[in-house]
N, C-alpha and C positions, 0 to 999 in steps of 0.2 A: 541617449534615451533620457526621457525625462525622470525628476526627481519622484515624481507618482509611479510610474512605472520601475525604477528602481526599488523603490521601498517597498512594491507589493511583490517585485522577485525576490528579494531579501528574506521578507515574511514567509511567502512558499517555500525557499531553501531552508527557512529556521525550521518550519513546520514537518519539510519533508525528513530533514535529520532524527526530528524528535519523534517523528512514525517509525523511523528505522529503528531508534533506540528501544521504545516501547515495544514493537515486536520482538525483538531479541531479547527482550526481558521477559516477555511473555512466552516464547517458545523454549529459553533456558529453563523456565521454572514448570513446565508441561510434565516432564518427567519425572521430577521430584512430586509432584501434586499427583500424576496418576499413580506412583508407587505408595504415596502416602495413604491416599483413596482405597487401592487394593489392601492395604495391610489394617486399616482402621474401620473400613465400611467395605468388605469383601463381596457383600449381597449385592450393594448399590453398583458396585464397579462391574459385577458382573452384567448386571442388568442394563448399565450404561454403555458398555465399552464390548460385552459378549465374550464369547470364550477366547478371541485372540485377538489381537489388536493389529488391525493394517497400518500400516507406514503411509501418511499422505502423499498422494498424487502427485508428481513434480510437474511443474509448470511447463509445459509445451515451448522448444524453442520458436523462437519466429522467424520463419523462413525471409532469405535477403529479397525474396522476390515481395515481401509484403507489401512496399510502396504501388506494387500494382495492381494489389486486390482492394484497398482501400474506396471506399466508395467517397467520390468525390463532389456529390450533389449537395451535401448540406455542411459544407466547410469553410469555416470565417476566411476572408479572403489574407488576412494577415497572417494564420495560421499556415495556407496554404504557400504564400511566399515566405515566410519563416523557414518552414521545414524545407522547401527547395533548396533556401540557402544553405541549410545544415548540411542536407543530402551532397549538395556541390561539393562541399569542403570535406566532408568525413566517410562518405559512401565507401565503404571498402573495396566493391568492385570497380568503381570508379577512380579512386585516389588513392595512388601509390601511399601505403601509410595510413592508411583510413584507420578509423575506431570502429570496430564491428558492434561491440559492446553501446556504444552510446550511439550508434545510427539504428541499432534495433529499441533503445530506448524513445529514440527521437521517432521512429515508427509507431510505437505504441502510443506514445503522445499526441500523434498525429492524429492516428486512428480514434483517439479518444476526445480529439478536439482540447486537449490541453496546452495551452500556449504559456502556461508557467512553465512547464517543464522544458517546453521549446526552449522559452528567453532563457532559462538557465544554462541549457546545454548550449546556446548561442555566444552566451557569455563566455563560457569557460573555451569556446574555439576562435574568441575575438571575432565574432559574425557581427557585421555595422547591420545595425536597426532602422529602420524609420520610424517615423511616427505611429502610432497604434491609433486606431480608430477606438472611439466610446467603447461601441459594441466588442471590442477586443478586450479593453480593460474591464468590461462587465464579466466578461467568458473569465477573465484571470479571476477576478472577484469571487467568481463561483467556483471553478479550479480550489482556492484557499478554502472555501466552506466546504467543499467536499471532505479535503484532506483533514480540516477541522474534526469535522463528523467523524472521519476513519479513526482518528486519535480518540476520540470520545468514546467512540464505541470500544477500543481496544483497552482504554481505561477502566471500563465499566465492566469488563470482564473479569470470574473467576480468578484465572491465570495472575491476572495485574494484582486483584487484591490478595492472593497470595504472596507473591512475591514483595508486596508492601507491608505484608505483616511483621511485626516487631519482634514477636515472641511464638515460641511453640504452641503455647495456648491460641492464640489468635490464627496461628494455620490449624489447627485443630478446630476451631471455632467454623472456620470458612470450609473446613470439609464435612462437618456437621450438616451446615445449611445446603451445601452442594447434595450430600445423601439424601437429606430430606425433601430436597427438590427432585431429585432423581426417581426415591419411592413415590412420592404424589403425583408424578408424571407418570409412572407405570402403571398406577391404580388408575388413573383416569383413562388410559388407555384401554383396560382390560375391564371396564365398568361399560 
């Protein structure tokens, strides 16, 4: 693997860890934020959440047959090769001791044309790589950009701001801004 690809791969791995951390922080603070909003701004809480809060739907499991359902037409040739090498090594039905979770992750990455995730999985399983085309390197850069945008979106959320508040007063200010936004949006919908 060239140094350029290693650097891109490491950059993606770092961003993926950062995205996991930011997501965990936002999820952890969400219930605290809801409780505080309900306590300090009950009318806005009811407007936004309604009388009962439904738990978020779980993400469905990806069936083992996913690789058969994935459209082949628009796949980058390097992504196809890499995915096939990964499947050969870790597919739970084809290989004794296959890694089902990693395989599911690889199948999703393949379906999304995410070469960065496939390279990460390949490295974890010591799968030899051939040189990647410039098109694949550009695709990898695009995967990195998308992940960075996801992180930035989460860091722009009220959950993130609430988690970063240093004092109770700052948290109350954030709640007041949220309540104001809810109230303004509810008035806009009724007019």
